C-alpha positions as CSV (number, residue, x, y, z in Angstrom):
1,X,187.2,134.8,110.8
2,X,184.3,135.5,113.0
3,X,183.3,133.0,115.6
4,X,180.2,131.6,115.1
5,X,178.7,133.0,118.3
6,X,179.4,136.4,116.8
7,X,177.2,135.4,113.7
8,X,174.7,133.8,115.4
9,X,174.4,137.4,117.7
10,X,174.5,139.5,114.5
11,X,171.7,137.5,112.9
12,X,169.5,137.6,115.9
13,X,169.4,141.0,116.9
14,X,167.7,142.2,114.0
15,X,165.0,140.0,114.8
16,X,165.1,140.6,118.1
17,X,164.7,144.1,117.3
18,X,161.7,143.8,114.8
19,X,159.8,141.1,117.7
20,X,160.5,143.9,120.5
21,X,158.8,146.5,118.5
22,X,155.6,144.0,117.4
23,X,155.6,143.0,121.1
24,X,153.4,146.5,122.7
25,X,151.3,145.5,119.4
26,X,150.4,142.0,120.1
27,X,150.1,143.1,123.8
28,X,147.3,145.8,122.9
29,X,145.3,143.0,120.7
30,X,145.9,140.1,123.3
31,X,144.5,142.8,126.1
32,X,141.6,144.5,124.3
33,X,140.6,141.9,121.7
34,X,141.8,138.3,122.4
35,X,141.4,138.4,125.8
36,X,137.5,139.5,126.4
37,X,136.8,137.9,123.1
38,X,138.0,134.5,125.5
39,X,136.1,135.4,128.3
40,X,133.0,135.9,126.7
41,X,133.4,132.7,125.0
42,X,134.5,130.8,128.0
43,X,131.3,132.6,130.3
44,X,128.6,131.6,127.6
45,X,129.5,127.8,128.7
46,X,130.8,127.9,131.7
47,X,128.9,128.8,134.7
48,X,129.6,127.5,138.4
49,X,128.0,129.4,140.8
50,X,125.4,126.5,141.4
51,X,127.6,123.6,141.4
52,X,129.9,125.3,143.8
53,X,127.2,126.2,146.6
54,X,124.9,123.1,146.3
55,X,127.7,120.2,145.7
56,X,126.3,117.6,147.6
57,X,122.7,118.0,146.0
58,X,124.2,118.1,142.8
59,X,125.9,115.0,143.3
60,X,122.7,113.0,145.1
61,X,120.8,114.3,141.9
62,X,123.4,113.0,140.0
63,X,122.0,109.1,140.8
64,X,117.8,110.4,140.5
65,X,116.2,108.6,137.7
66,X,114.3,111.9,137.2
67,X,110.6,110.1,137.8
68,X,109.5,111.4,140.9
69,X,110.7,113.3,144.0
70,X,114.4,112.9,145.2
71,X,115.0,110.8,147.9
72,X,115.4,112.1,151.6
73,X,119.2,113.0,151.5
74,X,118.5,115.1,149.0
75,X,115.8,117.1,150.4
76,X,118.2,117.2,154.0
77,X,121.3,118.0,152.0
78,X,119.6,121.1,149.8
79,X,118.4,122.3,153.1
80,X,121.4,122.6,154.7
81,X,123.6,124.1,151.7
82,X,120.4,126.6,150.9
83,X,121.5,127.7,154.6
84,X,125.0,127.5,154.0
85,X,124.3,129.8,151.0
86,X,122.2,132.5,152.9
87,X,125.2,132.5,155.6
88,X,128.0,133.3,152.8
89,X,125.3,136.2,151.0
90,X,125.6,134.0,147.5
91,X,121.8,132.7,148.0
92,X,120.8,135.6,145.5
93,X,122.7,134.2,142.9
94,X,122.1,130.7,143.2
95,X,118.4,131.5,143.0
96,X,119.1,133.4,140.5
97,X,120.3,130.8,138.2
98,X,117.7,128.0,139.2
99,X,115.3,130.8,138.0
100,X,116.5,131.2,134.7
101,X,116.1,127.6,133.9
102,X,112.6,127.6,135.6
103,X,110.8,130.9,135.7
104,X,109.5,131.5,139.8
105,X,112.1,129.3,141.3
106,X,114.0,132.2,143.0
107,X,111.4,133.3,145.0
108,X,110.3,129.7,146.3
109,X,114.1,129.3,147.0
110,X,114.2,132.5,149.1
111,X,111.2,131.8,150.9
112,X,112.0,128.6,152.1
113,X,115.4,129.6,153.4
114,X,113.5,132.3,155.8
115,X,111.4,129.0,157.1
116,X,114.4,126.7,157.1
117,X,116.5,129.0,159.8
118,X,114.1,128.3,162.2
119,X,113.5,124.7,161.7
120,X,116.3,122.0,162.9
121,X,119.3,120.4,160.9
122,X,118.3,119.0,157.7
123,X,114.2,118.3,157.3
124,X,113.2,115.9,154.8
125,X,110.7,115.6,152.0
126,X,107.4,116.3,153.9
127,X,109.0,119.6,155.7
128,X,109.7,120.9,152.7
129,X,106.9,120.7,150.7
130,X,105.1,122.1,153.4
131,X,107.2,125.0,153.4
132,X,106.5,125.6,149.3
133,X,104.7,123.0,147.4
134,X,107.4,123.8,144.9
135,X,110.0,121.1,146.4
136,X,107.3,118.1,145.4
137,X,107.3,119.3,141.9
138,X,109.6,116.8,139.6
139,X,110.2,119.9,137.7
140,X,111.8,121.8,140.4
141,X,114.4,119.7,140.5
142,X,115.2,118.9,136.9
143,X,115.4,122.5,137.2
144,X,118.2,122.5,140.0
145,X,119.9,119.8,138.7
146,X,120.2,121.6,135.2
147,X,121.4,124.5,136.7
148,X,124.0,122.8,138.7
149,X,125.9,122.1,135.6
150,X,129.4,123.5,135.8
151,X,129.9,123.2,131.7
152,X,126.8,123.7,129.4
153,X,124.9,124.6,126.6
154,X,121.8,125.9,127.8
155,X,122.8,129.3,127.0
156,X,123.2,128.5,123.5
157,X,120.1,126.9,122.8
158,X,118.2,129.8,124.8
159,X,119.7,132.1,122.6
160,X,118.3,130.1,119.5
161,X,115.0,129.5,120.9
162,X,115.7,126.0,121.8
163,X,115.1,123.9,125.4
164,X,116.9,120.7,126.5
165,X,113.6,118.5,127.7
166,X,114.4,116.4,131.0
167,X,114.7,113.5,128.7
168,X,117.5,114.9,127.4
169,X,115.9,116.0,123.8
170,X,116.0,119.6,122.5
171,X,112.8,121.3,121.6
172,X,111.3,124.6,120.5
173,X,111.0,127.2,123.5
174,X,107.2,127.9,124.1
175,X,105.8,130.1,121.4
176,X,105.6,133.3,124.0
177,X,109.4,132.9,124.7
178,X,110.6,132.7,121.2
179,X,112.2,136.0,120.6
180,X,116.3,135.6,120.1
181,X,116.3,133.7,117.0
182,X,113.6,136.4,115.3
183,X,116.0,139.2,116.5
184,X,118.6,137.4,115.0
185,X,117.5,137.4,111.2
186,X,116.2,141.2,111.8
187,X,119.9,141.5,112.8
188,X,121.4,139.8,109.6
189,X,118.6,141.2,107.1
190,X,119.1,144.9,108.3
191,X,122.7,144.3,108.5
192,X,122.6,143.0,104.8
193,X,120.3,145.6,103.6
194,X,122.3,148.5,105.4
195,X,125.0,147.3,103.3
196,X,123.6,147.1,100.2
197,X,121.9,150.7,100.8
198,X,125.7,151.9,101.5
199,X,126.9,150.2,98.3
200,X,124.0,151.9,96.5
201,X,124.8,155.1,97.7
202,X,128.6,155.2,98.3
203,X,129.5,153.8,94.5
204,X,128.5,157.0,92.4
205,X,130.2,159.0,95.2
206,X,132.9,157.6,95.7
207,X,133.6,157.2,91.8
208,X,132.4,161.4,91.5
209,X,135.4,162.2,94.2
210,X,137.6,159.9,92.8
211,X,137.4,161.8,89.2
212,X,136.4,165.3,90.3
213,X,139.3,167.6,90.1
214,X,141.6,168.0,92.9
215,X,139.9,170.9,94.8
216,X,136.3,169.4,94.2
217,X,137.6,166.3,95.7
218,X,139.2,167.9,98.7
219,X,135.6,169.9,99.4
220,X,133.6,166.5,98.7
221,X,136.3,164.3,101.1
222,X,135.7,166.6,104.0
223,X,131.6,166.7,103.6
224,X,132.0,162.7,103.6
225,X,134.9,163.1,106.9
226,X,132.5,165.8,108.5
227,X,130.6,163.0,110.1
228,X,133.7,161.5,111.7
229,X,134.2,164.7,113.3
230,X,130.5,164.5,115.3
231,X,129.3,162.4,117.8
232,X,127.6,159.5,117.2
233,X,124.8,160.6,120.4
234,X,124.5,163.8,117.7
235,X,123.9,162.4,114.7
236,X,121.3,160.1,115.7
237,X,119.1,162.4,117.8
238,X,119.6,164.8,114.7
239,X,117.9,162.3,112.9
240,X,115.3,162.2,115.4
241,X,114.7,165.6,115.0
242,X,114.4,165.6,111.0
243,X,112.2,162.3,111.2
244,X,109.5,162.9,113.9
245,X,105.9,163.1,113.1
246,X,106.2,167.1,113.9
247,X,110.0,167.1,112.8
248,X,111.5,168.9,109.6
249,X,110.8,166.5,106.8
250,X,107.2,166.2,107.8
251,X,106.6,169.9,107.8
252,X,108.2,170.1,104.9
253,X,105.8,167.6,102.9
254,X,102.7,169.5,104.8
255,X,104.0,173.0,103.5
256,X,104.2,171.7,100.1
257,X,101.2,170.2,100.0
258,X,102.4,166.5,99.4
259,X,100.5,165.3,102.9
260,X,98.1,166.3,104.8
261,X,98.6,167.6,108.6
262,X,96.9,164.2,109.7
263,X,98.8,162.2,107.4
264,X,102.1,163.0,108.7
265,X,104.2,159.8,108.1
266,X,105.8,157.9,111.2
267,X,109.8,157.8,109.8
268,X,111.3,157.1,113.7
269,X,111.0,154.6,116.6
270,X,110.8,151.9,113.7
271,X,112.3,150.4,111.1
272,X,112.6,153.1,109.1
273,X,114.3,155.3,111.2
274,X,117.2,152.3,112.0
275,X,117.4,152.0,108.4
276,X,117.9,155.5,107.7
277,X,120.2,156.6,110.5
278,X,122.2,153.5,110.4
279,X,123.1,154.0,106.5
280,X,124.0,157.6,107.0
281,X,126.4,157.0,109.9
282,X,127.9,153.6,108.2
283,X,128.1,155.2,104.6
284,X,131.7,156.8,104.8
285,X,132.8,153.5,105.8
286,X,132.0,152.5,102.3
287,X,132.6,155.8,100.6
288,X,136.6,155.6,101.4
289,X,137.8,152.3,100.3
290,X,135.8,152.6,97.3
291,X,137.8,156.0,96.8
292,X,141.1,154.5,97.3
293,X,140.7,151.9,95.1
294,X,138.8,153.9,92.5
295,X,141.6,156.7,92.0
296,X,144.1,154.2,91.3
297,X,142.8,153.4,88.4
298,X,143.5,155.2,85.2
299,X,140.7,156.9,83.4
300,X,141.9,156.2,80.1
301,X,141.1,152.5,80.2
302,X,137.7,153.5,80.1
303,X,137.9,155.2,76.9
304,X,139.9,152.8,75.3
305,X,137.0,150.4,75.7
306,X,134.5,153.1,74.0
307,X,137.5,153.3,71.1
308,X,137.2,150.0,70.7
309,X,133.3,149.9,70.2
310,X,132.1,149.0,73.6
311,X,128.8,150.9,75.0
312,X,129.2,152.7,78.2
313,X,127.5,150.2,80.2
314,X,129.8,147.2,78.9
315,X,133.0,149.8,79.7
316,X,131.8,149.6,82.6
317,X,131.0,146.2,83.4
318,X,133.6,144.6,82.2
319,X,136.3,146.7,82.7
320,X,135.8,149.0,85.1
321,X,133.1,147.1,88.2
322,X,135.7,144.2,88.0
323,X,138.7,146.4,89.4
324,X,136.7,148.2,92.1
325,X,135.4,144.6,93.7
326,X,138.6,144.6,96.4
327,X,137.0,148.1,97.2
328,X,133.6,146.8,97.5
329,X,134.3,143.9,99.4
330,X,136.2,146.0,102.0
331,X,133.8,148.5,102.6
332,X,130.9,145.9,102.4
333,X,132.5,143.6,105.2
334,X,133.3,146.7,107.3
335,X,130.0,147.8,106.8
336,X,128.3,144.6,107.7
337,X,130.3,143.8,110.6
338,X,129.9,147.3,112.4
339,X,126.0,147.2,111.6
340,X,125.7,143.0,113.1
341,X,127.0,144.9,116.6
342,X,125.3,148.0,116.4
343,X,123.7,149.3,119.4
344,X,123.2,153.0,120.1
345,X,121.4,154.0,116.8
346,X,118.7,151.3,116.8
347,X,118.1,151.6,120.5
348,X,117.3,155.8,120.1
349,X,115.5,155.6,116.6
350,X,114.2,152.4,116.3
351,X,111.4,151.9,118.6
352,X,110.3,148.2,119.3
353,X,110.1,147.6,115.8
354,X,113.8,148.5,114.7
355,X,115.4,146.7,118.1
356,X,118.3,144.8,116.9
357,X,120.2,141.6,118.7
358,X,122.5,143.8,120.2
359,X,119.4,145.8,122.2
360,X,119.4,142.4,123.8
361,X,122.8,142.0,124.5
362,X,122.8,145.4,126.6
363,X,119.7,144.4,128.0
364,X,120.8,141.1,129.6
365,X,124.2,142.9,130.3
366,X,123.0,145.4,131.9
367,X,119.2,145.3,133.4
368,X,118.6,141.2,133.9
369,X,122.0,140.7,134.7
370,X,122.6,137.2,132.8
371,X,125.9,137.6,131.3
372,X,126.0,134.0,130.1
373,X,122.7,134.4,127.9
374,X,124.8,137.3,126.5
375,X,127.5,136.1,126.1
376,X,126.0,133.2,124.0
377,X,124.4,135.7,121.6
378,X,127.8,137.7,121.7
379,X,129.0,134.2,120.6
380,X,126.5,133.3,117.5
381,X,127.0,137.2,116.0
382,X,130.9,136.3,116.1
383,X,130.2,133.1,114.3
384,X,128.0,134.7,111.9
385,X,130.9,137.3,110.9
386,X,133.6,134.9,111.0
387,X,130.5,132.6,108.4
388,X,130.8,135.9,106.5
389,X,134.5,136.1,106.2
390,X,135.2,132.5,104.9
391,X,132.4,132.9,102.8
392,X,133.7,136.2,101.2
393,X,137.4,133.9,101.4
394,X,136.5,131.2,99.2
395,X,134.0,133.3,96.7
396,X,136.2,136.0,96.5
397,X,139.2,135.7,97.7
398,X,140.2,137.9,101.2
399,X,143.9,139.0,99.2
400,X,141.9,140.7,97.0
401,X,140.5,142.9,99.5
402,X,141.9,146.1,99.7
403,X,141.6,149.5,101.5
404,X,144.1,151.1,99.5
């Protein structure tokens, strides 16, 4: 009889071997997905730049009632800490954070520091207001206090075109600054539209491939897979050549006499170009899951339904369609999730009216460098995707979704 320790080792050895095989995959998912996602979500609510640079000022402002200008001590503390931030080369970051709360304060802070460097230590209220009248404005101090919060919902409020007033109430942004909510709705509508178009076009194509002869089926599959072998940039720019006013499609319509030369249709650099190009790019992601499900459905089922008196539509709707729902769900989720975060195609063919929220995220990441707002916009998209997943799971059941 084997000792208990030998039995335990023989039982644990296969489990440890299996865990060792899974560890590289878990590490890959953690490094490439979980860590970036967690960093994005943390950055959207955590911003310590101003709090680290102006701790004394913010501590004094926490005791301020917010009705009039702060005490002399606040002005003196701010002057000292602004000078220190300049010496430590962090003033630009601090001023940028405050400027995002109240436009124009970046120049006020940088201009004030140049004057403060030549003044005595800790100038008071009158001296600071003499340097720039903005220091006598209550809104300036509200902006500094708001920007100094380490954990804040400000970025999510901005992403939803909202703002927090000095009294703590939440209100809409001014009309000229409401851009993100409309872009978000446009992104959701466009993503749902592209999902519908891909389903409308992909379903009959997948049906044709699944029920064609082996030779024809292989040829059609190759045609579906060709876009995967071509650069996304090449496919997108090809649509520019086809759809522009002097492009192939407009020239063909003119040559056929369907439109006049002065009536060429604008099909690119607008929403039309975005829908056409994105539908073309994402169509294979709908066809392949549908095809993998349809090829497993026996053709005899439709013939049996017809022999029992069902019309072609009844046979399709009551026999064939329910069996393809797992493929429909998989393809729709795949296309929608890809469409909601698409960037290159709308940027190239969308123009001003075809831009999506992803283009604004890229702008804040690359141009304005407001990474916290970009992270908040990305967080909202993430919540939308999770909500769609949960809705699908509740409505259909995620266990029914299959890719093959």
